[in-house]
LOTI-645581 format. One line per field, with one value per residue (C-alpha): residue number from 1; residue in one letter; z, x, y. Coordinates in nm, 4 decimals, padded with zeros to 6 digits, always signed. Last residue first. Layout:
# LOTI-645581
i = c(NUM ...)
aa = c(a ...)
zz = c(Z ...)
xx = c(X ...)
yy = c(Y ...)
This chain:
# LOTI-645581
i = c(417 416 415 414 413 412 411 410 409 408 407 406 405 404 403 402 401 400 399 398 397 396 395 394 393 392 391 390 389 388 387 386 385 384 383 382 381 380 379 378 377 376 375 374 373 372 371 370 369 368 367 366 365 364 363 362 361 360 359 358 357 356 355 354 353 352 351 350 349 348 347 346 345 344 343 342 341 340 339 338 337 336 335 334 333 332 331 330 329 328 327 326 325 324 323 322 321 320 319 318 317 316 315 314 313 312 311 310 309 308 307 306 305 304 303 302 301 300 299 298 297 296 295 294 293 292 291 290 289 288 287 286 285 284 283 282 281 280 279 278 277 276 275 274 273 272 271 270 269 268 267 266 265 264 263 262 261 260 259 258 257 256 255 254 253 252 251 250 249 248 247 246 245 244 243 242 241 240 239 238 237 236 235 234 233 232 231 230 229 228 227 226 225 224 223 222 221 220 219 218 217 216 215 214 213 212 211 210 209 208 207 206 205 204 203 202 201 200 199 198 197 196 195 194 193 192 191 190 189 188 187 186 185 184 183 182 181 180 179 178 177 176 175 174 173 172 171 170 169 168 167 166 165 164 163 162 161 160 159 158 157 156 155 154 153 152 151 150 149 148 147 146 145 144 143 142 141 140 139 138 137 136 135 134 133 132 131 130 129 128 127 126 125 124 123 122 121 120 119 118 117 116 115 114 113 112 111 110 109 108 107 106 105 104 103 102 101 100 99 98 97 96 95 94 93 92 91 90 89 88 87 86 85 84 83 82 81 80 79 78 77 76 75 74 73 72 71 70 69 68 67 66 65 64 63 62 61 60 59 58 57 56 55 54 53 52 51 50 49 48 47 46 45 44 43 42 41 40 39 38 37 36 35 34 33 32 31 30 29 28 27 26 25 24 23 22 21 20 19 18 17 16 15 14 13 12 11 10 9 8 7 6 5 4 3 2 1)
aa = c(k r e l q i v t i e p l i g v r g p y g i f g f g r n i y l k q e g e a y l g a w q k y m w q v p s w r f y p n e v g f q m g h t h g a l m l n i d p y k v r v e a d w h s p d h s m l l k f p a q e t g p y a l e m k g y k p f n g k a g w n e i g l l a i q a g e r e f l i h e n m l l r w g m d a h v k k l q d l n k n k e e k s p w a v y d g y d h n g l t s y v g m p a k l r g f v d l y d k m e d a r d n v l d g t f l i m d p k e q l i m d i g h e v a q k n q f s g s h i d s i h v i r l g n f a a p l d p f g l k v k k v q y n y k n g f g y i l t g f l t t g m g l g l w s f f t s r p i a q g a g v g s g a a d r s l k g i l w v a v r r l d d a a f f v s a l l k a f f l g v l i a f v y n r f i k s t q l s m l y p f t v v t l i t l a s i i w f v v q i t m r t k d s a n s t v t k l a q y v y l d l a l m i a a i i w w t t a n r m)
zz = c(+01.4222 +01.0676 +00.9647 +00.8420 +00.7378 +00.8118 +00.6521 +00.8139 +00.6536 +00.9275 +00.9821 +01.2888 +01.6560 +01.8327 +01.7198 +01.3931 +01.1924 +01.0351 +01.3539 +01.2569 +01.0290 +00.9295 +00.6747 +00.6697 +01.0095 +01.3264 +01.2163 +01.4899 +01.4969 +01.6923 +01.7699 +01.8820 +02.0008 +02.3681 +02.3861 +02.1761 +02.0960 +01.8258 +01.7305 +01.8288 +02.0398 +02.2379 +02.5668 +02.3874 +02.5696 +02.8069 +02.5570 +02.3180 +02.5369 +02.4032 +02.5796 +02.4945 +02.6835 +02.6538 +02.2815 +02.2022 +02.1503 +02.2979 +02.1991 +01.9387 +01.6121 +01.8305 +01.7944 +01.4603 +01.6554 +01.3601 +01.2476 +01.2526 +01.1501 +01.3246 +01.3336 +01.4258 +01.4180 +01.5753 +01.9005 +01.7214 +01.9808 +02.2673 +02.0926 +01.8013 +01.9882 +02.2435 +02.2790 +01.9065 +01.8073 +02.0175 +01.7416 +01.4997 +01.1280 +01.1011 +00.8631 +00.9791 +00.9044 +00.9440 +00.9413 +00.9505 +00.6842 +00.7515 +00.9301 +00.6666 +00.4960 +00.7548 +00.8992 +00.6981 +00.7511 +01.1252 +01.1541 +01.0651 +01.0685 +01.0730 +01.4423 +01.4485 +01.6689 +01.9589 +02.2100 +02.2198 +02.0926 +01.7258 +01.4217 +01.0793 +00.7885 +00.7801 +00.5960 +00.6247 +00.4640 +00.4864 +00.4477 +00.2535 +00.1801 -00.1339 -00.2584 -00.2222 -00.1782 -00.0815 +00.0515 +00.0450 +00.3055 +00.3506 +00.5684 +00.2987 +00.1556 -00.0939 -00.3607 -00.4714 -00.8426 -00.8103 -00.9896 -00.7530 -00.4405 -00.5977 -00.6850 -00.3161 -00.2493 -00.5080 -00.3451 -00.0093 -00.1548 -00.3132 +00.0245 +00.1794 -00.1051 -00.0713 +00.3013 +00.2206 +00.2364 +00.4006 +00.7319 +00.7283 +01.0076 +00.9103 +00.5638 +00.5626 +00.5037 +00.8313 +01.0447 +00.8487 +00.5443 +00.4318 +00.1740 -00.0316 -00.2805 -00.4767 -00.4500 -00.6816 -00.5459 -00.6912 -00.5493 -00.8395 -00.7994 -00.4828 -00.6817 -00.9846 -00.7646 -00.5603 -00.7131 -00.7063 -00.3699 -00.1766 -00.4111 -00.1909 +00.0965 +00.4725 +00.5824 +00.3110 +00.2816 +00.6421 +00.6402 +00.6979 +00.3823 +00.2993 +00.0361 -00.0831 -00.1751 -00.0793 -00.2950 -00.0206 -00.2829 -00.3679 -00.0221 -00.0284 -00.3718 -00.2343 +00.0451 -00.2108 -00.4053 -00.0836 -00.0644 -00.4295 -00.3729 -00.0961 +00.0360 +00.1900 +00.4460 +00.2241 +00.1525 +00.5020 +00.4484 +00.7694 +00.7275 +00.5697 +00.5929 +00.3586 +00.3704 +00.3041 +00.3175 +00.4594 +00.5259 +00.3147 +00.1888 +00.5416 +00.6548 +00.9385 +01.2435 +01.4593 +01.4074 +01.3995 +01.3278 +01.1817 +01.1872 +00.9710 +01.0409 +00.7484 +00.8659 +00.6568 +00.7346 +00.5500 +00.8606 +01.0233 +00.9359 +01.1104 +01.4257 +01.4952 +01.5427 +01.7960 +01.9793 +01.9924 +02.1504 +02.4116 +02.4878 +02.5184 +02.7683 +02.9689 +02.9767 +03.0676 +03.3545 +03.4764 +03.4505 +03.6572 +03.9031 +03.9563 +03.9778 +04.2609 +04.3019 +04.5967 +04.9213 +04.9879 +05.3521 +05.4197 +05.7524 +05.8933 +05.8417 +06.1856 +06.5246 +06.7791 +06.8730 +06.7772 +06.5488 +06.3880 +06.3334 +06.1874 +05.9521 +05.8480 +05.7828 +05.5801 +05.3781 +05.3106 +05.1961 +04.9705 +04.8166 +04.7570 +04.5928 +04.3711 +04.2734 +04.1804 +03.9768 +03.7890 +03.7149 +03.5758 +03.3918 +03.1784 +03.0536 +02.9652 +02.7954 +02.5773 +02.5202 +02.3844 +02.1843 +02.0161 +01.9387 +01.7733 +01.5859 +01.4649 +01.3456 +01.1542 +01.0015 +00.8661 +00.8796 +00.7864 +00.5026 +00.3770 +00.3687 +00.3790 +00.7294 +00.7011 +00.3744 +00.5278 +00.7723 +01.0550 +01.2573 +01.2487 +01.3582 +01.7328 +01.7092 +01.4789 +01.7071 +02.0080 +01.8419 +01.7041 +02.0500 +02.2154 +01.9620 +02.0061 +02.3827 +02.4013 +02.1610 +02.3775 +02.6957 +02.5573 +02.4157 +02.7373 +02.9535 +02.7250 +02.7207 +03.0996 +03.1534 +03.2846 +03.6548 +03.6606 +03.3399 +03.5063 +03.7278 +03.4580 +03.2390 +03.5278 +03.5578 +03.1791 +03.1847 +03.4011 +03.1845 +02.8724 +03.0276 +03.0997 +02.7424 +02.6090 +02.8190 +02.6829 +02.3256 +02.3800 +02.5064 +02.1975 +01.9802 +02.1429 +02.0969 +01.7235 +01.6612 +01.3917 +01.5617)
xx = c(+08.3363 +08.3059 +07.9466 +07.7523 +07.3924 +07.1543 +06.8113 +06.6043 +06.2852 +06.0647 +05.7401 +05.5562 +05.6021 +05.2952 +05.0660 +05.1617 +04.9728 +04.9610 +05.0690 +05.2756 +05.5158 +05.5624 +05.7466 +05.9902 +06.1396 +06.2104 +06.5684 +06.8260 +07.1244 +07.4368 +07.7217 +08.0809 +08.2621 +08.1983 +07.8986 +07.6102 +07.2527 +07.0197 +06.6732 +06.4923 +06.5569 +06.8802 +06.8488 +06.6515 +06.4359 +06.2265 +06.2732 +06.0421 +05.7439 +05.7731 +05.8344 +05.9657 +05.8971 +05.9703 +06.0021 +05.7268 +05.7138 +05.4679 +05.4591 +05.3677 +05.5316 +05.7646 +06.0069 +06.0496 +06.3123 +06.5213 +06.6908 +07.0612 +07.3188 +07.6565 +07.8679 +08.2303 +08.3644 +08.7047 +08.6117 +08.5942 +08.6188 +08.3994 +08.1968 +08.1165 +08.0732 +07.7917 +07.7098 +07.6625 +07.5385 +07.2253 +07.1190 +07.0375 +07.0670 +07.4331 +07.5505 +07.8825 +08.0308 +08.4050 +08.5930 +08.9728 +09.0195 +09.3595 +09.2179 +08.9512 +09.1312 +09.0316 +08.6856 +08.4371 +08.5865 +08.6498 +08.3165 +08.1450 +07.7654 +07.5651 +07.4826 +07.1189 +06.8403 +06.7564 +06.6874 +06.9321 +07.2919 +07.2006 +07.4273 +07.2621 +07.5029 +07.7640 +07.8106 +08.1085 +08.1351 +08.4807 +08.5806 +08.8808 +09.0687 +09.2747 +09.0347 +08.7440 +08.7653 +08.5046 +08.6145 +08.3744 +08.3416 +08.2598 +08.0601 +07.7934 +07.7360 +07.4498 +07.5045 +07.1591 +07.0862 +06.7339 +06.8339 +07.1314 +06.9136 +06.6673 +06.9579 +07.0478 +06.6871 +06.7027 +07.0160 +06.8385 +06.5418 +06.7738 +06.9388 +06.5990 +06.5066 +06.8395 +06.7860 +06.4704 +06.0894 +06.1198 +05.9382 +05.9617 +06.0919 +06.4602 +06.3915 +06.7269 +06.5841 +06.3923 +06.7080 +06.8271 +07.0543 +07.2607 +07.2191 +07.3926 +07.2517 +07.5063 +07.7340 +07.5190 +07.1908 +06.9190 +06.6010 +06.3688 +06.4389 +06.2339 +05.9129 +06.0010 +06.0954 +05.7777 +05.5392 +05.7933 +05.9424 +05.7464 +05.9121 +06.2237 +06.0418 +06.0331 +05.9182 +06.1074 +06.3668 +06.4678 +06.7984 +06.9876 +06.9268 +07.1675 +07.1090 +07.3902 +07.4434 +07.0825 +06.8402 +06.5734 +06.2966 +06.4092 +06.3165 +05.9717 +05.9025 +05.9882 +05.7335 +05.4709 +05.5396 +05.4668 +05.1246 +05.0559 +05.1530 +04.8986 +04.8970 +05.2426 +05.3215 +05.5465 +05.7554 +05.9041 +06.0854 +06.2861 +06.5363 +06.5898 +06.8841 +06.9148 +07.2673 +07.3792 +07.7515 +07.7914 +08.1661 +08.3059 +08.6128 +08.6746 +08.7508 +08.5247 +08.7350 +08.5991 +08.2435 +07.9186 +07.5788 +07.2895 +06.9589 +06.6515 +06.3544 +06.1170 +05.7948 +05.6045 +05.2347 +05.2100 +05.1240 +04.9262 +04.5678 +04.5895 +04.6857 +04.3203 +04.2495 +04.5341 +04.4008 +04.0512 +04.1904 +04.3814 +04.0782 +03.8534 +04.0930 +04.1138 +03.7359 +03.6723 +03.9193 +03.7825 +03.4203 +03.4981 +03.7077 +03.4230 +03.1555 +03.3541 +03.2821 +03.0652 +03.1967 +02.9755 +02.8863 +02.9532 +03.1152 +03.0085 +03.1945 +03.2435 +03.1553 +03.3013 +03.5641 +03.8922 +03.7610 +03.5167 +03.7875 +04.0225 +03.7505 +03.6531 +04.0138 +04.0634 +03.7451 +03.8314 +04.1802 +04.0384 +03.7958 +04.0745 +04.2869 +03.9892 +03.9631 +04.3314 +04.2773 +03.9929 +04.2245 +04.4948 +04.2245 +04.1455 +04.5054 +04.4875 +04.1522 +04.2964 +04.6103 +04.4105 +04.1709 +04.4640 +04.6308 +04.3113 +04.2745 +04.6354 +04.5759 +04.2680 +04.4505 +04.7950 +04.8221 +04.4578 +04.4629 +04.7962 +04.6609 +04.9462 +04.8918 +04.5137 +04.5080 +04.7504 +04.4810 +04.5898 +04.8052 +04.5299 +04.2393 +04.2990 +04.3358 +04.0374 +03.8098 +03.9272 +03.8417 +03.5100 +03.4101 +03.5085 +03.3144 +03.0064 +03.0566 +03.0546 +02.7605 +02.5564 +02.6485 +02.5585 +02.2251 +02.1296 +02.2051 +02.0077 +01.7061 +01.7116 +01.7201 +02.0367 +02.1182 +02.3605 +02.5313 +02.8511 +02.8810 +02.8038 +03.0754 +03.3202 +03.2512 +03.2782 +03.6272 +03.7471 +03.5770 +03.7239 +04.0710 +04.0493 +03.9331 +04.2282 +04.4709 +04.3202 +04.3469 +04.7137 +04.7744 +04.5981 +04.8191 +05.1336 +05.0199 +04.9639 +05.3240 +05.3098 +05.5125)
yy = c(+08.2943 +08.1658 +08.1180 +07.8172 +07.8805 +07.5953 +07.5784 +07.3043 +07.1769 +07.0372 +06.8518 +06.9896 +06.9025 +07.0466 +06.7664 +06.6011 +06.3438 +06.0031 +05.8176 +05.5158 +05.7014 +06.0630 +06.2736 +06.5656 +06.4844 +06.6803 +06.7524 +06.7035 +06.9406 +06.8509 +07.0910 +07.0590 +07.3736 +07.2972 +07.0674 +07.1963 +07.0981 +07.2318 +07.1078 +06.7922 +06.4787 +06.5043 +06.3163 +06.0473 +05.7930 +06.0042 +06.2875 +06.1009 +06.1914 +06.5476 +06.8765 +07.2208 +07.5438 +07.9137 +07.9833 +07.7286 +07.3546 +07.1093 +06.7443 +06.4880 +06.3863 +06.1737 +06.4676 +06.2900 +06.0843 +05.9607 +06.2833 +06.3640 +06.6264 +06.6320 +06.9467 +07.0111 +06.6564 +06.7284 +06.5524 +06.2151 +05.9365 +06.0554 +06.3246 +06.0937 +05.7656 +05.7420 +06.1123 +06.1775 +05.8301 +05.8871 +06.1290 +05.8413 +05.9179 +06.0146 +06.2882 +06.4320 +06.7744 +06.8298 +07.1604 +07.1897 +06.9188 +06.7565 +06.4524 +06.3812 +06.0937 +05.8359 +05.9219 +05.7151 +05.3710 +05.3915 +05.5713 +05.2470 +05.2562 +04.9342 +04.9626 +04.8603 +04.9970 +04.7700 +05.0418 +05.3303 +05.3502 +05.3667 +05.3624 +05.3816 +05.4023 +05.6739 +06.0016 +06.2340 +06.5780 +06.7342 +07.1003 +07.2193 +07.5427 +07.6168 +07.8811 +07.6397 +07.2633 +07.0061 +06.6674 +06.3718 +06.0986 +05.7325 +05.4946 +05.4534 +05.8015 +05.8028 +06.0684 +06.1791 +06.2141 +06.0781 +05.7573 +05.7190 +05.7346 +05.4893 +05.2590 +05.2376 +05.1402 +04.8651 +04.7259 +04.7292 +04.5405 +04.2847 +04.2278 +04.1518 +03.9189 +03.7355 +03.6933 +03.5021 +03.5234 +03.8658 +03.9240 +04.3045 +04.5292 +04.5048 +04.6446 +04.8230 +05.1710 +05.1789 +05.2205 +05.5223 +05.5409 +05.8383 +06.1136 +06.3806 +06.6332 +06.8364 +07.1408 +07.3538 +07.2088 +06.9875 +06.8355 +06.7592 +06.3866 +06.4087 +06.4493 +06.2360 +05.9425 +05.9840 +05.7293 +05.4467 +05.5449 +05.2812 +05.0308 +05.0366 +04.8689 +04.9281 +05.2732 +05.4574 +05.7375 +05.6791 +05.8681 +06.1909 +06.3947 +06.6774 +06.9466 +07.1704 +07.5352 +07.6054 +07.8087 +07.8472 +07.8343 +07.4818 +07.3562 +07.5208 +07.3727 +07.0274 +07.0779 +07.1814 +06.8616 +06.6687 +06.8341 +06.7487 +06.3868 +06.3369 +05.9811 +05.9571 +05.6861 +05.4742 +05.7840 +05.7801 +06.1138 +06.0862 +06.3706 +06.7095 +06.9484 +07.2435 +07.3826 +07.7393 +07.8211 +08.1738 +08.1421 +07.8604 +08.0486 +08.1764 +07.8214 +07.7013 +07.6195 +07.9044 +07.7762 +07.9759 +07.8255 +08.0223 +07.8343 +07.8827 +07.6570 +07.6110 +07.4450 +07.1936 +07.1448 +06.8127 +06.6067 +06.8852 +06.7854 +06.4477 +06.6388 +06.7220 +06.3499 +06.3297 +06.6347 +06.4850 +06.1670 +06.3666 +06.5838 +06.2779 +06.1204 +06.4413 +06.4802 +06.1172 +06.1432 +06.4755 +06.3583 +06.0494 +06.2466 +06.4940 +06.2227 +06.0683 +05.6981 +05.6130 +05.4644 +05.1675 +05.0950 +04.7256 +04.7894 +05.1209 +05.4431 +05.5798 +05.4305 +05.1956 +05.4489 +05.2847 +05.0114 +05.2529 +05.5162 +05.2563 +05.1316 +05.4825 +05.5788 +05.2625 +05.3184 +05.6820 +05.5809 +05.3073 +05.5566 +05.8083 +05.5385 +05.4584 +05.8246 +05.8356 +05.5184 +05.6874 +05.9787 +05.7495 +05.5548 +05.8585 +05.8609 +05.4904 +05.5392 +05.8174 +05.6103 +05.3153 +05.5314 +05.7048 +05.3737 +05.2528 +05.5813 +05.5555 +05.1986 +05.3076 +05.6054 +05.5247 +05.1474 +05.0989 +05.3512 +05.2160 +04.8625 +04.6101 +04.4724 +04.4916 +04.2957 +04.0451 +03.9390 +03.7078 +03.9490 +04.2156 +03.9938 +04.0402 +04.4192 +04.4708 +04.2670 +04.4677 +04.7986 +04.6736 +04.5496 +04.8778 +05.0855 +04.8653 +04.8743 +05.2542 +05.2864 +05.0458 +05.2326 +05.5738 +05.4537 +05.2679 +05.5691 +05.8006 +05.5658 +05.5158 +05.8922 +06.0521 +06.0810 +05.7877 +05.8988 +06.0245 +05.7172 +05.4615 +05.6116 +05.5868 +05.2126 +05.1764 +05.3253 +05.0356 +04.7718 +04.9314 +04.9396 +04.5664 +04.5031 +04.7037 +04.5009 +04.1791 +04.3097 +04.3954 +04.0418 +03.9013 +04.1223 +03.9910 +03.6316 +03.6917 +03.8029 +04.0698 +04.3407)
């Protein structure tokens, strides 16, 4: 989103929010000393001015657009401030609705009885609502800052999945599933190395990666080829492409440059020893029994995400395999095409959502804003004998942190029912 007009509109919205928040700030500081009030208000407007100035200059300064520190941290702080003020404004709006209701009731009472709240009488803002709004907004912003420390806090999730169609020869097959590496966001190679160590400690039979190796450009992997190249497994390491891998979000000087970037990215997979599956499949055989691994390019049914994937190319040749495992980056593919047209796909592995890197997850309750767009957004889902597992992402993008939804290494053990 580099269109200058868009950023000016965002700046205007932010200014409007600042003016709204400022009214509440005046209310809660009304009893403070003149010096304290002046200090708080000056600091507030300095921060607001710097925020708006950064937003409006972003599309004009390439140094900001390419700066990893800006894109990871400054941008995240700006977004955090925006949503913190937006949340606070919900409570201020509730207070304003209360004030309007009181005014209307007073006016009706005066008109009916000739008394009541007099015309021109100001209905004061509620100090309670003002404090509540500011408190909630500050809490949200503080939570987002806290989440910066969780972005390399890898969690190993072990899942046992039973299937009646799984050949006995493959009973107990161990798969490590990772997704959404987004190497262009990394700034701590040692922390990423630790994540790779955790994967290797699980001693999987195969490792599957379901897309988004980079944010935009193949050269983002330059410093991490040796790290991810360490991933090895007896049955191999297999991968697919995600929506970010195509470079669709970059203004390339030519179509040739964009295609060259994609070719370089494919070579990165090969250089690491990963077998990139581009709308194709592989058959594995043990003791005369087969299972099929299919991998397709990105195919999204939500938003404007691309549909490069072609199941009609990947599926033929797998018909006789009793168990089929599909790697497809976007989980919306499952309901939109896989379950409808390919009911014999036993298990689909996906990523893409990251669980929005923000939410609440415990044994009793799960919530993330991403569920407003994606019906299936993290973890295991099942319809009949078909199953979908969505990895919460190994890396991060946009917001350089995790709140509630931590980076994931999935260990899947297949079992015959």
